C-alpha positions as MATLAB code, in Angstrom:
seq = 'MKGGQIRGAYNRWTSAYAVYLTKELDGVQVSSESSTGASENVRTVNSGAVELALTFSSETYLGYPSKAHYKKPQKNIRTMTYLFGSVGHLLVPANSSVKTIYDLKGKTLSMGGPGSGSAKNLTNLVKHLGLWGKFKAVYLGRKSPDAMRNGKIIGYNWHPGLGNAMIRDTATMMKIRFINMDAPARKSGFYKKFPYYGPTVIPAGVYPNVNVDTPTFGTGSVMIANKNVSSDLIYKIMSAIYSEKGKKYIVSAAGKVAKELSIKNGLKLINSPLHPGAVRFWKEKGKKIPANLMP';
ca = [
       0.292   10.786   24.533;
      -1.019   10.050   20.881;
       0.918    7.587   18.845;
      -0.141    5.786   15.734;
      -1.317    2.200   14.785;
      -0.568   -0.438   16.956;
       2.935   -1.921   16.435;
       3.714    1.120   14.495;
       6.747    3.400   14.853;
       4.957    6.234   16.747;
       3.466    3.736   19.311;
       6.807    2.588   19.875;
       8.044    5.969   20.711;
       5.007    7.212   22.621;
       4.891    3.562   24.553;
       8.475    4.335   25.679;
       8.086    7.904   26.600;
       5.012    6.910   28.749;
       7.000    4.647   30.755;
      10.108    6.799   30.854;
       8.494   10.243   31.657;
       6.289    8.831   34.317;
       9.137    7.177   36.216;
      11.358   10.362   35.718;
       8.926   13.134   36.489;
       7.296   13.389   40.126;
       3.638   13.717   40.007;
       3.423   13.134   36.286;
       1.499   10.098   34.763;
       1.795    9.734   30.958;
      -0.137    7.136   29.139;
       0.198    6.140   25.410;
      -2.797    5.726   23.385;
      -3.022    4.465   19.654;
      -4.518    6.479   16.800;
      -5.129    6.418   12.863;
      -2.166    8.502   12.618;
      -0.721   11.847   12.181;
      -3.833   13.887   10.952;
      -5.862   12.696   13.949;
      -3.089   13.431   16.457;
      -2.993   16.902   15.259;
      -6.760   17.448   15.455;
      -6.916   15.764   19.011;
      -4.176   17.780   20.602;
      -5.733   20.947   19.001;
      -8.969   20.017   20.872;
      -7.344   19.331   24.119;
      -8.629   15.759   24.151;
      -4.813   14.776   24.645;
      -1.765   16.855   25.627;
       0.749   15.392   23.669;
       1.297   13.515   20.321;
       3.527   12.688   17.364;
       2.673   13.764   13.950;
       4.268   14.576   10.771;
       5.933   17.867   10.000;
       3.713   18.109    6.690;
       0.635   17.840    9.003;
       1.769   20.814   11.361;
       2.572   22.798    8.116;
      -1.093   22.208    6.853;
      -3.058   22.154   10.129;
      -1.981   25.279   11.849;
      -3.108   27.684    9.084;
      -5.949   25.290    7.896;
      -4.930   24.101    4.259;
      -5.823   20.849    2.386;
      -7.818   18.385    4.539;
      -8.028   20.798    7.781;
     -11.294   22.540    7.196;
     -10.540   24.618   10.363;
      -7.090   26.175   11.559;
      -5.364   24.157   14.263;
      -4.260   27.137   16.201;
      -3.899   25.323   19.691;
      -1.074   23.086   18.557;
       2.411   23.746   19.541;
       5.531   22.083   18.287;
       8.281   20.816   20.822;
      11.131   19.005   18.585;
      11.965   16.952   15.748;
      12.311   13.316   16.427;
      13.280   11.345   13.133;
      12.703   11.313    9.542;
       9.473    9.713    7.973;
      10.551    7.709    4.823;
       8.113    7.203    1.931;
       8.227    3.400    1.442;
       6.011    1.996   -1.724;
       6.583   -1.535   -1.869;
       5.503   -4.331   -4.554;
       6.367   -7.982   -5.043;
       9.811   -8.244   -6.489;
       8.062   -9.852   -9.664;
       5.516   -7.292  -10.106;
       4.796   -5.461  -13.327;
       4.869   -2.158  -11.267;
       8.336   -0.687  -12.095;
       7.261    3.062  -11.717;
       4.727    4.914   -9.781;
       2.895    5.566  -13.151;
       2.421    1.751  -13.470;
      -0.149    1.962  -10.695;
      -2.918    2.881  -13.162;
      -5.570    0.242  -13.049;
      -4.232   -1.532   -9.915;
      -5.652   -1.623   -6.435;
      -2.969   -0.033   -3.797;
      -3.337    0.150   -0.107;
      -2.479    3.905    0.850;
      -1.881    3.096    4.343;
      -4.228    3.559    7.379;
      -7.485    5.366    7.012;
      -6.598    9.048    7.807;
      -3.138    8.382    8.270;
      -0.150   10.771    7.725;
       1.220    8.054    5.593;
      -1.814    7.958    3.285;
      -1.890   11.742    3.145;
       1.719   11.899    1.867;
       1.347    9.573   -0.962;
      -2.221   11.269   -1.935;
      -0.233   14.625   -2.291;
       2.320   13.191   -4.600;
      -0.097   11.062   -6.929;
      -2.627   14.097   -7.086;
       0.415   16.227   -8.064;
       1.328   13.573  -10.699;
      -2.338   13.501  -11.959;
      -2.611    9.931  -10.907;
      -5.218   10.300   -8.493;
      -8.501    8.330   -9.723;
      -6.375    6.153  -12.067;
      -5.903    3.481   -9.764;
      -8.172    2.213   -6.886;
      -7.088    3.474   -3.346;
      -7.779    1.286   -0.445;
      -6.800    2.018    3.135;
      -5.926   -1.232    4.823;
      -3.498   -0.373    7.445;
      -1.663   -3.067    9.009;
      -3.475   -5.615    7.054;
      -1.897   -4.385    3.911;
       1.021   -6.819    4.068;
      -1.133  -10.093    4.166;
      -3.519   -8.419    1.371;
      -0.387   -7.929   -0.663;
       0.936  -11.405   -0.238;
      -2.549  -12.866   -1.001;
      -2.673  -10.851   -4.209;
      -5.510   -8.722   -3.169;
      -3.602   -5.528   -3.653;
      -0.527   -4.576   -5.843;
       1.479   -3.135   -3.142;
       1.218   -0.797   -0.199;
       2.454    2.657    1.073;
       3.945    3.319    4.586;
       5.874    6.335    5.867;
       7.819    5.283    8.787;
      11.292    5.565    9.861;
      13.962    3.290    8.176;
      13.887   -0.208    9.307;
      10.036   -0.214   10.132;
       9.338   -3.742   11.734;
       6.160   -4.483    9.705;
       8.117   -3.581    6.253;
      10.864   -5.719    7.354;
       8.551   -8.784    8.465;
       6.961   -8.310    4.799;
      10.496   -8.682    3.137;
      11.139  -11.811    5.273;
       7.868  -13.299    4.109;
       8.503  -12.654    0.480;
      10.564  -10.827   -2.218;
       9.784   -7.217   -2.600;
      11.050   -4.035   -4.411;
      10.519   -0.288   -3.536;
       9.380    1.916   -6.193;
      11.435    5.388   -6.923;
       9.347    8.013   -5.839;
      11.928   10.815   -5.917;
      12.377   10.869   -9.776;
       8.718   11.665  -10.567;
       8.828   14.106   -7.235;
      11.789   16.108   -8.651;
      10.604   16.204  -12.438;
       7.028   17.343  -11.549;
       8.170   20.254   -9.312;
       6.662   18.382   -6.165;
       9.079   19.574   -3.689;
       8.573   23.248   -4.609;
       5.030   22.915   -4.309;
       5.248   21.019   -0.897;
       8.321   22.307    0.934;
       7.799   20.163    3.744;
       8.875   17.109    1.865;
      12.258   16.482    0.327;
      14.311   13.708   -1.289;
      15.776   10.759    0.924;
      16.989    7.210    0.336;
      16.029    3.697    1.400;
      19.614    2.082    1.552;
      20.511   -1.281    0.357;
      20.463   -3.878    3.175;
      18.042   -2.140    5.455;
      15.481   -4.709    4.561;
      16.008   -8.418    3.931;
      16.895   -9.381    0.296;
      16.440   -5.747   -0.914;
      20.151   -5.051   -2.073;
      19.807   -1.731   -4.033;
      19.396    1.857   -2.777;
      15.870    3.190   -3.832;
      15.463    6.890   -4.034;
      12.158    8.254   -2.315;
      10.809   11.121   -0.814;
       9.913   11.938    3.024;
       9.173   14.408    5.701;
       9.773   14.643    9.403;
       8.002   13.339   12.713;
       7.831   15.707   15.140;
       6.470   16.020   19.011;
       3.618   18.486   19.478;
       1.494   19.615   22.665;
      -1.513   21.677   23.317;
      -0.725   25.236   23.929;
      -2.335   25.012   27.222;
      -0.005   22.361   28.683;
       2.200   24.310   31.352;
       5.558   25.671   30.327;
       7.327   24.202   33.151;
       5.840   20.752   32.301;
       7.006   20.923   28.903;
      10.487   22.121   29.822;
      10.863   19.357   32.208;
       9.748   16.946   29.434;
      12.119   18.206   26.774;
      14.904   18.137   29.624;
      14.186   14.389   30.291;
      14.078   13.107   26.730;
      17.218   15.096   25.785;
      19.058   13.714   28.867;
      21.814   11.055   28.134;
      19.614    8.552   30.282;
      16.434    9.773   27.988;
      18.186    9.155   24.656;
      19.649    5.782   25.555;
      16.130    4.684   26.740;
      14.432    5.760   23.434;
      17.076    4.252   21.281;
      16.814    0.627   23.237;
      12.886    1.031   22.862;
      12.374    2.566   19.208;
      15.616    1.333   17.640;
      18.500    2.887   15.767;
      16.013    5.249   14.220;
      15.979    7.099   17.556;
      19.465    8.239   16.946;
      18.425   11.245   15.124;
      17.069   12.623   18.124;
      19.755   15.338   18.986;
      20.148   19.036   19.922;
      21.732   19.407   16.286;
      18.595   18.299   14.934;
      16.104   19.745   17.162;
      14.481   22.266   15.001;
      14.699   20.466   11.618;
      11.606   20.659    9.554;
       9.612   22.538   12.415;
       7.304   24.968   10.713;
       4.670   25.869   13.246;
       4.871   27.768   16.624;
       6.892   26.324   19.463;
       5.593   25.556   22.814;
       6.920   28.461   25.188;
       8.577   25.533   27.313;
      10.289   24.264   24.190;
      11.504   27.922   23.388;
      13.331   27.869   27.012;
      14.722   24.730   26.306;
      15.926   25.591   23.018;
      17.563   28.823   24.018;
      19.181   27.286   27.010;
      20.989   24.822   24.335;
      22.213   27.967   22.383;
      19.494   27.597   19.673;
      18.415   30.810   17.640;
      14.641   30.568   17.268;
      13.373   31.929   13.890;
      10.792   34.592   14.293;
       8.099   32.289   12.600;
       8.491   29.486   15.199;
       8.128   32.081   18.260;
       4.674   31.449   19.920;
];
């Protein structure tokens, strides 16, 4: 099962599920592997190199039919379930001259990890706003906080669930601010052009010494599988992770953001075909499957 960068949100989820599913499902061995992020995960699941992964809803929207950075259709991916919201965090030192996203001009910003979904998400926004090429984009991944503290970059971009440990650690080490990305997204028609994104908020108090709400944009994180994984196995995995025991386990391992995992949210922001094993599970839970999600 592919997660993300070491110590990142995706790896907490996949590491927890690897332990839990191996213990709960007879004859099944699940391991967690790190990756550069959401785009790599779509490609490796599509190729069959791994059976399961986490990715952004935006990546399935683009990957399945072959759009943007996907040169070939990723037709072997099948979605299983929505997991949690991935929220755009663009952070700078509290005393930075950068007040809006347009103030990035002439500065150096870490976009996230190389090839990551975080980087792709912000790239979509800044290109849409006509800012691409007007600042220096670097891809420092988990080295971004140190680079910002040392003044080598003006700030960094990350798209995890709320309360992310790396961002929380950054806010503990230095005073930070988040940049409002919702206002320029709304004004420019970004959400109409990119329907897999939507407005959200980083609430006051989630991170140390950040005491104001910051409007931003986000997408969803989903679990995907290769289409050739057996329907029975996918059904068993779905049943295990949605059991009361499974939900308690993931909340204890991944944090409060895991409380978004619910039958109610299960098909939220899903935009590519479901795995047949997931279809069976959702139908049993009383969900009506939209025609465009049928395998």
